[in-house]
C-alpha positions in Angstrom: 143.2 159.3 21.5 140.5 161.6 22.9 141.8 161.0 26.4 144.4 163.6 25.6 141.8 166.4 25.3 139.3 165.4 28.0 140.7 168.0 30.4 138.0 170.7 30.5 140.6 173.5 31.1 142.5 172.5 28.0 139.3 172.2 26.0 138.3 175.7 27.0 141.7 177.3 26.2 142.3 175.6 22.9 139.7 175.6 20.1 138.2 172.2 19.5 138.7 172.4 15.8 142.4 173.1 16.3 142.8 170.2 18.8 141.1 167.8 16.4 143.2 168.9 13.5 146.4 168.4 15.6 145.3 164.9 16.5 144.1 164.1 13.0 140.5 163.3 14.1 137.1 164.7 13.0 135.3 167.3 15.0 132.1 165.3 14.7 133.9 162.2 16.0 135.1 164.2 19.0 131.7 165.4 20.0 130.2 161.9 19.6 132.9 160.5 21.9 132.2 163.3 24.4 128.5 162.6 24.4 128.9 158.8 24.9 132.0 158.5 27.1 130.0 158.1 30.3 127.3 155.9 29.0 127.5 152.1 29.8 128.5 150.0 26.9 126.1 147.5 25.3 128.1 144.5 26.7 127.9 146.1 30.2 124.1 146.3 30.0 124.0 142.7 28.7 126.2 141.6 31.5 123.7 143.0 34.0 121.0 140.9 32.4 123.3 137.8 32.6 123.9 138.3 36.3 120.2 138.6 36.9 119.8 135.2 35.2 122.6 133.7 37.3 121.0 135.0 40.5 117.7 133.2 39.7 119.3 129.9 40.9 122.7 129.0 42.4 123.2 126.3 39.8 122.7 128.7 36.9 126.4 129.6 37.4 127.1 126.6 35.2 125.4 128.2 32.1 127.6 128.2 29.0 127.3 130.3 25.9 124.4 128.6 24.2 122.4 128.2 27.4 122.9 131.8 28.4 121.8 132.9 24.9 118.6 131.0 25.2 118.0 132.4 28.7 118.4 135.9 27.4 116.0 135.1 24.5 113.4 133.9 27.0 113.6 137.3 28.7 112.9 139.0 25.4 116.5 139.9 24.5 116.3 138.4 21.0 118.7 140.7 19.1 121.8 139.2 20.7 124.3 137.4 18.6 126.5 134.5 19.8 129.6 136.7 19.5 128.0 139.4 21.6 127.2 136.9 24.3 130.8 135.5 24.2 132.2 139.0 24.5 130.1 139.9 27.5 130.7 136.6 29.2 134.4 136.9 28.6 134.6 140.4 30.0 132.5 139.3 33.0 134.7 136.2 33.6 131.6 133.9 33.0 133.2 131.5 30.5 133.9 128.0 31.8 136.7 125.6 31.2 135.6 122.1 30.4 135.8 119.6 33.3 136.5 115.9 33.5 133.8 113.4 32.4 132.9 110.3 34.4 134.2 106.9 33.4 132.0 103.8 32.7 131.1 101.9 35.8 129.1 98.7 35.0 130.8 95.5 33.8 129.5 93.3 31.2 128.7 89.6 31.6 130.3 87.9 28.6 128.3 84.7 29.1 124.9 86.5 29.3 122.4 86.5 26.6 122.3 90.1 25.6 119.3 91.8 23.9 119.8 93.6 20.6 120.7 97.3 20.3 117.2 98.5 19.2 118.0 102.3 19.6 121.3 102.2 17.6 122.3 105.6 18.8 119.1 107.3 17.7 118.2 109.1 20.9 115.3 111.2 19.3 111.7 110.6 20.3 108.5 112.0 18.9 106.6 111.7 22.2 107.1 111.1 25.9 107.7 107.5 27.1 108.8 106.3 23.7 112.5 105.7 24.6 114.0 105.6 28.0 117.7 105.3 28.9 119.3 104.1 32.1 122.8 103.5 33.6 124.6 103.7 36.9 127.2 106.2 38.2 128.9 106.4 41.6 129.7 109.3 44.0 132.2 108.9 46.8 130.9 109.9 50.3 132.4 109.8 53.8 130.6 106.6 54.6 131.1 104.8 51.3 130.0 105.2 47.7 126.5 106.3 46.6 125.3 104.7 43.4 122.8 106.6 41.3 120.6 105.0 38.6 118.2 107.3 36.7 115.6 106.7 34.1 116.0 109.3 31.3 113.2 110.1 28.8 114.7 110.8 25.3 111.7 113.1 24.7 112.7 116.4 26.3 115.6 114.9 28.3 113.6 114.5 31.5 114.8 112.4 34.4 111.7 110.4 35.3 113.0 108.5 38.4 116.2 108.4 40.4 117.2 105.3 42.4 120.0 105.8 44.8 121.6 103.3 47.2 124.9 102.1 48.8 125.1 99.2 46.3 125.0 98.8 42.5 123.2 95.4 42.4 120.4 94.6 40.0 117.8 95.7 42.6 119.0 99.3 42.2 118.2 99.2 38.5 114.9 97.4 39.0 113.8 100.0 41.6 114.5 102.8 39.1 112.3 101.1 36.4 109.5 100.4 38.9 109.5 104.0 40.1 109.4 105.3 36.5 106.4 103.1 35.7 104.6 104.2 38.9 105.1 107.9 38.0 104.4 107.7 34.3 102.1 104.7 33.8 103.3 104.7 30.1 101.6 101.5 28.9 103.1 98.8 26.7 106.1 99.1 24.3 108.5 101.5 25.9 112.0 100.9 24.7 114.4 100.8 27.7 118.0 101.1 26.7 121.1 100.4 28.9 124.7 99.3 28.6 125.7 95.7 28.8 126.3 95.6 32.5 125.5 92.4 34.4 122.7 94.1 36.3 120.8 94.6 33.0 121.5 91.2 31.6 120.2 89.5 34.8 117.1 87.4 34.6 115.4 89.4 37.4 115.9 92.7 35.5 114.7 91.1 32.2 111.6 89.7 33.9 110.8 93.1 35.4 110.8 94.7 32.0 108.8 91.8 30.6 106.2 92.3 33.3 105.8 95.9 32.1 105.7 94.7 28.4 108.7 96.9 27.7 111.2 96.4 24.9 114.8 96.0 26.1 117.6 97.5 24.1 121.3 97.2 25.0 124.6 98.8 24.0 127.3 96.7 22.4 130.1 95.8 24.9 132.7 98.6 25.2 130.7 101.0 23.0 130.1 104.0 25.3 128.6 106.1 22.5 125.7 103.6 22.3 124.4 105.2 25.4 126.0 108.7 25.0 123.0 110.7 25.9 122.8 109.0 29.3 126.6 109.5 29.7 126.1 113.2 28.8 123.6 113.6 31.7 126.1 112.0 34.1 128.8 114.4 32.9 126.4 117.4 33.5 125.4 116.2 37.0 129.0 115.8 38.0 130.6 118.9 36.5 127.7 121.2 37.5 127.1 119.8 41.0 129.1 116.9 42.3 132.6 118.1 41.4 131.8 121.4 43.1 131.3 120.0 46.5 133.6 117.7 48.6 131.3 114.7 48.7 133.9 112.7 50.5 133.2 114.8 53.6 129.5 114.3 53.4 127.4 111.2 54.3 125.4 109.4 51.7 122.0 110.8 52.9 123.3 114.3 52.6 124.6 113.7 49.1 121.3 112.0 48.2 119.4 115.1 49.1 121.8 117.3 47.1 121.6 115.1 44.0 117.8 114.8 44.3 117.2 118.5 44.5 119.6 119.3 41.6 118.0 116.7 39.3 114.3 116.8 40.2 113.9 120.4 41.0 116.6 122.3 39.1 117.6 120.1 36.1 114.1 119.0 35.3 112.1 122.2 36.0 114.4 125.2 35.8 117.7 124.6 33.9 117.7 125.8 30.3 117.8 122.7 27.9 119.5 123.5 24.6 118.1 120.4 23.0 114.5 121.5 23.5 112.8 124.1 21.3 112.9 127.5 23.0 115.4 126.1 25.6 112.5 125.0 27.9 113.5 122.7 30.8 112.6 119.0 30.3 109.5 118.8 32.5 108.1 122.2 31.3 108.7 121.1 27.7 106.9 117.8 28.2 103.9 119.5 29.9 103.6 122.1 27.2 103.6 119.4 24.4 101.2 117.2 26.3 98.8 120.1 26.8 98.9 120.9 23.1 98.3 117.3 22.1 95.4 117.0 24.6 93.9 120.2 23.3 94.1 119.0 19.7 
């Protein structure tokens, strides 16, 4: 409405009080509009902060509403409601559409003697190395498929180890476990949960866990939710990194490097984690808690 009287020549020739009366607006409201019309809006200032966060790392472009709100809070912008964040992200075209999720890969051995489901969909952990999850996913490359088998710590959501190879045999899963024990040296009694794939029911895999005095836990056949937190990580890896590059034009070694850098450098150490208090990345969160426990 005030756009009709923003012409300075008109404003000077016609008294403001008369213009406001004709337009049925208050004189106070007119002057308030005049003072603020060239000032940036709150959402515009917030959008500047959001772009600074996105510029910190290329993969931050995947941040959704909750993760962006936590990132803003970490920068000291605490008086920022969810609706305000949504409004600014929408105006800045920063909202994402959901992408496809990966399908299950491993096949169960119906004749195998399967361990019990010890975790029973309780993916919480009170300390590091209490519960580990594992599974296999595949990525198509120009020279064949790359199979990825991580070890996921339920405490903080950190990926401890990441075995990658051109096959999905039991040795891939065993290498992931061995590397995790080498890096963490967690002691006895770690619960290691997987799906009911034949790799995990093999005697060689079971013996490996037995050698580390670990407790094996296994999903029921066909129950993907029994290992949903691991599946959630795979979905994140693929929608934030893998689906954004044409891996079919890249060799396995190139894709290995991309996946390793995303997981071990970005996901573990830089990416906002909405599950952790304060949104701290998994490795940072574990180190903070460990330091507090040591000090106590």
